C-alpha positions as CSV (number, residue, x, y, z in Angstrom):
1,M,27.5,38.4,63.4
2,D,29.6,35.6,62.1
3,D,27.2,33.0,63.2
4,L,24.4,34.9,61.5
5,Q,26.5,35.5,58.2
6,R,27.2,31.6,58.3
7,Q,23.6,30.5,58.7
8,Q,22.5,32.8,55.6
9,N,25.5,31.3,53.7
10,L,24.2,27.8,54.6
11,M,20.8,28.5,54.0
12,L,21.7,30.1,50.3
13,Y,23.8,27.0,49.7
14,Q,21.0,24.6,50.6
15,I,18.6,26.4,48.3
16,L,21.3,26.1,45.5
17,Q,21.7,22.5,46.2
18,Q,18.0,21.7,45.9
19,S,17.7,23.7,42.6
20,F,20.4,21.7,41.4
21,L,18.9,18.5,42.5
22,E,15.8,19.3,41.0
23,M,17.1,20.5,37.8
24,I,19.0,16.9,37.5
25,D,15.5,15.4,38.3
26,L,13.9,17.5,35.6
27,C,16.7,16.7,33.1
28,F,16.1,12.9,33.6
29,T,12.3,13.4,33.3
30,I,12.5,15.3,30.1
31,L,14.9,12.5,28.6
32,I,12.4,9.7,30.0
33,I,9.5,11.4,28.2
34,V,11.4,11.8,24.9
35,S,12.6,8.2,24.9
36,H,8.7,7.0,25.3
37,S,7.5,9.3,22.8
38,S,10.3,8.2,20.4
39,M,9.4,4.7,21.0
40,W,5.6,5.1,20.7
41,F,6.3,7.1,17.4
42,Y,8.5,4.2,15.9
43,E,6.0,1.6,17.0
44,N,3.2,3.4,15.4
45,N,4.7,4.6,12.1
46,C,7.6,2.3,11.4
47,I,6.1,-0.9,12.6
48,K,2.5,-1.1,12.8
49,Q,1.9,1.0,9.6
50,Q,4.3,-1.0,7.2
51,P,3.7,-0.7,3.6
52,V,1.1,-3.0,2.4
53,D,2.4,-6.4,0.7
54,R,0.9,-5.9,-2.4
55,E,2.6,-8.9,-4.0
56,G,1.4,-11.3,-1.6
57,L,-2.3,-9.9,-1.6
58,R,-2.3,-9.8,-5.3
59,G,-0.8,-13.2,-5.6
60,E,-3.7,-14.6,-3.1
61,F,-6.4,-13.0,-4.7
62,L,-5.3,-14.6,-8.2
63,E,-4.7,-17.9,-6.5
64,C,-8.3,-17.9,-5.2
65,L,-9.8,-16.7,-8.5
66,I,-8.3,-19.2,-11.0
67,N,-7.2,-21.9,-9.4
68,R,-9.4,-23.1,-6.6
69,D,-13.1,-23.1,-7.4
70,D,-14.8,-23.2,-10.7
71,A,-17.7,-21.4,-9.0
72,V,-15.4,-18.5,-8.1
73,C,-13.9,-18.1,-11.3
74,V,-17.4,-18.4,-13.1
75,N,-18.8,-15.7,-11.0
76,H,-15.9,-13.4,-11.5
77,L,-14.7,-14.2,-14.9
78,R,-17.6,-15.9,-16.6
79,M,-16.0,-19.1,-17.5
80,D,-14.6,-22.1,-15.6
81,I,-10.8,-22.7,-14.9
82,R,-10.5,-25.0,-17.6
83,S,-11.8,-22.7,-20.1
84,F,-9.6,-19.9,-18.6
85,R,-6.6,-21.8,-18.9
86,I,-7.3,-22.7,-22.7
87,L,-7.9,-19.1,-23.4
88,C,-4.7,-18.1,-21.9
89,C,-2.7,-20.6,-23.8
90,L,-4.3,-19.4,-27.1
91,L,-3.4,-15.8,-26.2
92,R,0.4,-16.9,-25.2
93,N,0.8,-19.2,-28.4
94,E,-1.4,-17.4,-31.2
95,G,-2.3,-14.2,-29.7
96,K,1.3,-12.9,-29.1
97,L,0.6,-12.0,-25.6
98,K,3.6,-11.6,-23.8
99,E,5.0,-11.7,-20.2
100,D,7.0,-8.9,-19.3
101,G,8.3,-9.9,-15.8
102,L,5.6,-7.4,-14.0
103,V,2.0,-9.1,-14.9
104,C,2.0,-12.6,-15.8
105,I,-0.5,-13.6,-18.6
106,E,-2.9,-15.3,-16.1
107,E,-3.3,-11.8,-14.4
108,Q,-3.6,-10.0,-17.6
109,V,-6.4,-12.2,-18.9
110,A,-8.2,-12.1,-15.6
111,I,-8.5,-8.2,-15.4
112,F,-9.6,-8.2,-19.2
113,L,-12.1,-10.7,-18.3
114,H,-13.4,-9.0,-15.0
115,I,-13.7,-5.6,-16.8
116,L,-15.8,-7.2,-19.3
117,A,-18.0,-9.5,-17.1
118,H,-18.9,-7.0,-14.5
119,H,-18.6,-3.5,-16.5
120,S,-15.9,-2.8,-13.6
121,K,-14.5,0.4,-13.6
122,N,-10.5,1.1,-13.5
123,S,-10.5,2.2,-10.0
124,V,-12.4,-1.1,-9.1
125,I,-9.8,-3.3,-10.8
126,K,-7.2,-1.0,-9.1
127,F,-8.5,-2.3,-5.6
128,L,-8.9,-5.8,-6.6
129,F,-5.6,-6.5,-8.2
130,K,-3.7,-3.9,-6.2
131,R,-2.3,-2.4,-9.6
132,S,-2.2,1.3,-10.9
133,G,-4.7,2.6,-13.0
134,E,-2.2,3.0,-16.1
135,T,-1.4,-0.7,-15.5
136,V,-4.8,-1.9,-15.9
137,S,-5.4,0.2,-18.9
138,R,-2.3,-0.8,-20.6
139,Y,-2.8,-4.6,-20.2
140,F,-6.3,-4.3,-21.0
141,N,-5.3,-3.1,-24.3
142,L,-2.8,-5.6,-24.8
143,V,-5.2,-8.5,-24.1
144,L,-7.7,-6.8,-26.4
145,N,-5.2,-6.9,-29.3
146,G,-4.6,-10.5,-28.5
147,I,-8.2,-11.4,-28.8
148,L,-8.3,-9.8,-32.2
149,R,-5.5,-11.7,-33.4
150,L,-7.4,-15.1,-32.5
151,H,-10.4,-14.1,-34.7
152,E,-9.7,-16.8,-37.0
153,T,-9.8,-19.4,-34.0
154,L,-12.4,-17.8,-32.1
155,L,-14.9,-16.7,-34.7
156,K,-16.1,-19.9,-36.6
157,A,-16.1,-20.3,-40.5
158,P,-20.0,-20.5,-41.5
159,E,-21.1,-23.7,-42.5
160,P,-24.2,-24.0,-44.5
161,V,-27.2,-26.2,-43.2
162,P,-27.0,-29.3,-45.3
163,E,-30.0,-30.3,-47.6
164,D,-30.5,-33.8,-45.5
165,C,-30.6,-32.1,-42.2
166,L,-32.7,-33.8,-39.9
167,D,-32.8,-31.2,-37.0
168,E,-36.3,-30.1,-36.9
169,R,-35.4,-26.3,-36.1
170,W,-33.0,-25.9,-39.1
171,K,-34.3,-28.4,-41.9
172,L,-36.4,-25.8,-43.2
173,F,-33.8,-23.4,-43.7
174,K,-31.6,-25.0,-46.2
175,N,-28.0,-23.4,-47.2
176,C,-28.5,-21.0,-44.1
177,L,-25.2,-19.9,-42.8
178,G,-26.5,-18.4,-39.5
179,A,-28.5,-15.5,-37.8
180,L,-27.4,-12.1,-37.0
181,D,-29.0,-9.4,-34.7
182,G,-27.8,-6.4,-32.8
183,T,-27.1,-6.0,-29.1
184,H,-26.6,-2.9,-26.9
185,I,-23.8,-3.0,-24.3
186,Q,-23.8,0.1,-21.9
187,V,-20.7,2.0,-21.9
188,N,-19.3,5.2,-20.2
189,V,-18.7,8.1,-22.5
190,P,-18.3,11.9,-22.3
191,A,-21.2,14.1,-21.4
192,I,-20.9,15.8,-25.0
193,D,-21.3,12.5,-26.6
194,K,-24.1,10.8,-24.5
195,P,-26.9,12.1,-26.7
196,R,-25.7,10.1,-29.6
197,Y,-25.0,6.9,-27.6
198,R,-28.5,7.1,-26.1
199,N,-30.6,4.2,-27.2
200,R,-34.5,4.1,-27.5
201,K,-35.0,2.9,-23.9
202,G,-32.7,5.6,-22.5
203,D,-29.6,3.6,-21.7
204,I,-26.1,5.0,-22.8
205,S,-25.1,2.1,-24.9
206,T,-23.5,1.0,-28.3
207,N,-24.8,-1.1,-30.7
208,V,-23.0,-4.2,-31.7
209,L,-23.7,-6.4,-34.5
210,G,-23.1,-10.0,-33.8
211,V,-23.5,-13.1,-36.5
212,C,-23.8,-16.7,-34.9
213,S,-23.8,-20.2,-36.4
214,R,-26.7,-22.5,-35.6
215,D,-24.6,-24.0,-32.7
216,M,-24.2,-20.5,-31.1
217,Q,-20.8,-19.9,-32.1
218,F,-19.9,-16.4,-33.4
219,I,-19.0,-16.0,-36.9
220,Y,-18.7,-12.0,-37.1
221,V,-18.6,-9.2,-34.7
222,M,-18.8,-5.5,-35.2
223,P,-18.7,-3.2,-32.5
224,G,-18.5,0.7,-32.2
225,W,-22.0,2.1,-33.4
226,E,-23.6,4.5,-31.2
227,G,-26.7,3.3,-29.2
228,S,-29.1,5.4,-31.1
229,A,-28.1,3.8,-34.5
230,S,-30.9,1.4,-36.0
231,D,-29.9,-2.3,-36.6
232,S,-30.3,-1.8,-40.4
233,R,-27.9,1.2,-40.3
234,V,-25.0,-1.0,-38.5
235,L,-25.7,-3.9,-40.9
236,R,-25.5,-1.7,-43.9
237,D,-22.1,-0.5,-42.6
238,A,-20.9,-3.9,-41.8
239,I,-21.6,-5.0,-45.6
240,S,-20.2,-2.0,-47.2
241,R,-16.9,-2.4,-45.6
242,T,-13.8,-3.8,-47.4
243,N,-12.9,-6.3,-44.6
244,G,-16.6,-6.5,-43.3
245,L,-19.4,-9.1,-43.6
246,H,-19.2,-10.9,-46.8
247,V,-21.9,-13.0,-47.7
248,P,-21.3,-15.8,-50.2
249,T,-23.2,-15.4,-53.6
250,E,-22.2,-18.6,-55.3
251,G,-23.6,-21.3,-53.0
252,A,-23.6,-21.2,-49.3
253,T,-19.9,-22.8,-49.0
254,G,-18.7,-20.3,-46.3
255,K,-16.0,-19.0,-48.8
256,G,-15.4,-15.3,-49.0
257,V,-16.1,-14.6,-45.5
258,A,-13.3,-12.0,-44.5
259,P,-11.7,-11.5,-40.8
260,P,-13.8,-9.3,-38.7
261,A,-11.0,-7.2,-37.4
262,D,-9.8,-4.5,-39.9
263,N,-6.6,-3.4,-37.9
264,V,-4.9,-6.7,-37.1
265,E,-2.1,-6.0,-39.4
266,E,-1.4,-2.5,-37.9
267,I,-1.9,-3.8,-34.2
268,D,0.8,-6.7,-35.1
269,K,3.1,-4.0,-36.6
270,E,2.6,-1.6,-33.5
271,D,3.3,-4.7,-31.1
272,E,6.5,-5.6,-33.2
273,D,7.9,-2.2,-33.0
274,Q,7.2,-2.2,-29.2
275,G,8.8,-5.4,-28.9
276,N,12.0,-4.4,-30.3
277,D,12.1,-1.6,-27.9
278,E,11.6,-4.0,-24.9
279,E,14.5,-6.0,-26.2
280,N,17.0,-3.7,-25.5
281,E,15.7,-2.9,-21.6
282,I,17.7,-5.1,-19.0
283,G,15.9,-7.9,-17.5
284,M,13.0,-8.3,-19.9
285,T,14.8,-11.6,-21.2
286,Q,14.3,-13.0,-17.5
287,S,11.4,-15.0,-16.5
288,P,8.7,-13.4,-14.8
289,S,8.9,-15.5,-11.5
290,I,12.5,-14.2,-11.3
291,N,11.6,-10.7,-11.9
292,Q,8.8,-10.7,-9.4
293,S,11.1,-12.4,-6.8
294,K,13.7,-9.9,-7.0
295,R,11.3,-7.0,-6.9
296,K,9.6,-8.4,-3.9
297,A,12.9,-8.7,-2.4
298,D,14.1,-5.4,-3.3
299,I,11.0,-3.8,-1.7
300,M,11.3,-5.9,1.5
301,E,15.2,-4.7,1.8
302,I,13.9,-1.0,1.2
303,Q,11.2,-1.4,3.9
304,F,13.6,-2.9,6.2
305,G,16.1,-0.3,5.6
306,K,13.7,2.4,6.2
307,R,12.6,0.8,9.4
308,N,16.5,0.6,10.6
309,K,17.1,4.1,9.3
310,G,14.3,5.4,11.7
311,A,15.3,3.3,14.7
312,S,18.9,4.6,14.2
313,I,17.7,8.2,13.7
314,I,15.7,7.9,17.1
315,A,18.6,6.3,19.2
316,Q,21.2,8.9,17.9
317,S,18.8,11.7,19.1
318,I,18.1,10.3,22.6
319,S,21.9,9.8,22.9
320,K,22.7,13.5,21.9
321,L,20.0,14.6,24.2
322,G,21.5,12.4,27.0
323,K,24.9,13.7,26.4
324,S,23.6,17.4,26.3
325,F,21.8,16.9,29.8
326,G,25.1,15.2,31.2
327,S,27.3,18.1,30.3
328,I,24.5,20.6,31.5
329,I,24.8,18.7,35.0
330,E,28.5,18.6,35.0
331,K,28.7,22.2,34.4
332,S,26.4,22.9,37.2
333,S,28.0,20.5,39.6
334,K,31.3,22.5,39.1
335,N,29.3,25.9,39.6
336,M,27.7,24.3,43.1
337,C,31.1,23.6,44.1
338,E,32.7,26.9,43.4
339,A,29.9,28.5,45.1
340,A,30.4,26.2,48.0
341,N,34.2,27.2,48.2
342,R,33.2,31.1,47.9
343,L,30.6,31.0,50.9
344,G,33.1,29.2,53.1
345,F,31.8,25.6,52.9
346,G,34.6,22.9,52.2
347,K,34.3,19.6,50.0
348,D,33.5,17.7,53.4
349,L,30.4,19.9,53.9
350,V,29.2,19.8,50.8
351,D,29.3,15.8,50.8
352,D,27.6,16.0,54.2
353,S,24.8,18.4,52.8
354,R,24.2,16.1,50.0
355,N,24.0,13.1,52.0
356,L,21.7,14.9,54.8
357,M,19.3,16.3,52.0
358,A,19.0,12.6,50.4
359,E,18.1,11.3,53.7
360,L,15.6,14.0,54.6
361,E,13.9,13.6,51.3
362,K,13.1,9.8,52.4
363,M,11.0,11.2,55.3
364,E,7.3,12.5,55.3
365,I,7.9,15.8,56.0
366,T,7.1,19.2,54.0
367,E,9.7,21.1,51.9
368,Q,9.8,24.0,54.3
369,E,10.5,21.4,57.4
370,R,13.2,20.0,55.2
371,F,15.0,23.2,54.8
372,I,14.6,24.2,58.7
373,A,15.8,20.7,59.8
374,A,18.8,20.7,57.5
375,D,19.8,24.4,58.5
376,K,19.6,23.5,62.3
377,I,21.5,20.1,61.7
378,L,24.4,21.7,59.8
379,S,24.6,24.6,62.2
380,V,25.9,22.4,64.9
381,P,28.3,20.1,63.9
382,H,27.6,17.4,66.4
383,R,23.9,17.2,65.3
384,L,25.0,15.8,62.0
385,H,26.9,13.2,63.5
386,I,23.7,12.4,66.0
387,F,21.6,12.2,62.7
388,M,23.7,10.0,60.7
389,G,24.2,7.6,63.7
390,C,20.2,7.1,64.3
391,H,18.0,4.3,62.6
392,D,15.1,5.8,60.4
393,A,12.3,6.0,63.0
394,T,14.7,7.7,65.5
395,R,16.1,10.2,62.8
396,L,12.3,11.1,62.2
397,A,11.6,11.8,65.8
398,F,15.2,13.7,66.1
399,V,14.1,15.9,63.0
400,K,10.9,16.6,64.5
401,S,12.4,17.6,67.8
402,L,14.3,20.2,66.1
403,I,11.7,21.8,63.9
404,G,8.9,21.3,66.6
């Protein structure tokens, strides 16, 4: 009866020991899966999907646009590189266009010209120049105000055709100052205003009056009228304005032609107030290149910090999980030793059982055969010594003879 009870206790202990080993294997498997999953998440979300380097892409696009090829500059901005640089210089010196450390004057002018040249929408310019819609709109208006200030430079003072003109095209037009006509430019307006802006061809446009000299230089421009308005109505409005189109009455000397911009003084006053506010802000007096370099360095530092923070969080989580599994395994090991003592097995038998099970797991036998072999080997003390003293091939034969 004692032998039967001992065999039952041994079988129970072997079952507990096998469960303990399987629990350890499960803990390590979970830890490996979590580690691989964390590394996959880190590589795909913290490394591969890094924020786009907008500064680099923006600088490369602007460099290609205005510094490399005249053909590219003409296709996108409708002027060559030399003319573009002259316009930027005029806007900087006479148009009071300023650099605020965020967008350089060249980029401001390029945005403005691209919108005019291609009738581009705000969303298109956002994508090309990697700027927000608010930034595009704000700098477009700033450049437009600068262009209006250049009316005395860009708009030529009228010069009459002289009496001794030998040009076959103009000698019959003595004292002529130039030619005027209206042109329709397509615009986007709210749906409620479309009937007023629809011209006789069915397009939504604005009727712009332009006056040119004989060498095709602008003298006067007046935009703003709806496309449904006739050229004569636009002309009457231009002549009737205080600062509108003034035709000299005492000889065609070119005197008396007023500036075409009605609101230049108001624009200057608004920009002066805005400039006073900006002077109080920190960093506005620094050069644009310094500010852009600092911003780029700050962005890179933030991105690097986020990646390091993500890696640190993942490592800490895996470490905590490993410590939790280690604590569970340690407690289970103590419980196994306590169970062995209560079942009548000493520490030596526990160690022998572990060594025996480890060797049996290396053999190509089933779980049921492994338990039967362990039971028969541990039930007779000298069988364990025989098993441990055999080589691998002899051990397998010995085990099969016990279970066979």
